[in-house]
N, C-alpha and C positions, 0 to 999 in steps of 0.2 A: 322488876319492871315498875315504872311509875307513870301514871297518867294524871293530867290536870283537866279539870272540868271547865269548859269555856262558858257554860250556861248551867243554871240549876237543873238537876236531874233527879227524878225519883225512880228508884229501882226497887219495886215492891215496898218493903219497909226500910230500905236504905235511902237516905236523903243526902244529896251532895249539893253544895252551893257553888256558885261561880268562884273560880280560883282554888277550890279545894283540891288537894293532891291525894291520890290513892296509891299506896304502895302495895303491890301484889306479891303474894307468897309464891313459892315454887310451883304449887299445884294450881295456881290461878294465872290466867293469861288473857291477852287481847290478840285477836287475829283478824285479818281483813276478810269480810264476807263477800262484798262486791264493791262497786264504785261508790256507793253511798253509805255503807254500814260496816261497822266492826262487830265482831262477836266478843263479848266479855264473859269469861267464866269466873265468877266471884262467889266465894262461900258455897260452892257446889251448885250454883244456879247459873243458867245461861241468860244473858241479856243481849239484845240487839241495840246498839247505840249508833245514832247518826254521826257521821264523821265530823260534822260541824259542832258537835257538843263536847268533844274531847280532843286533847292534844297528847300525843305520846312524847314524854319528855326524857325517858330513860328506858332503854331496852335491856 
């Protein structure tokens, strides 16, 4: 799965800039939490991301 950041995002010590693309491994994923947020499991950590900040570009 790949996601593209539409805005700069800081996830603890991971920093992503606008238009950065993140390729997720098999044990990492993004799933819908509710109308406004996605859950991102990345490097064993869970992050809640606002849907306006990322775009799912490949599933």
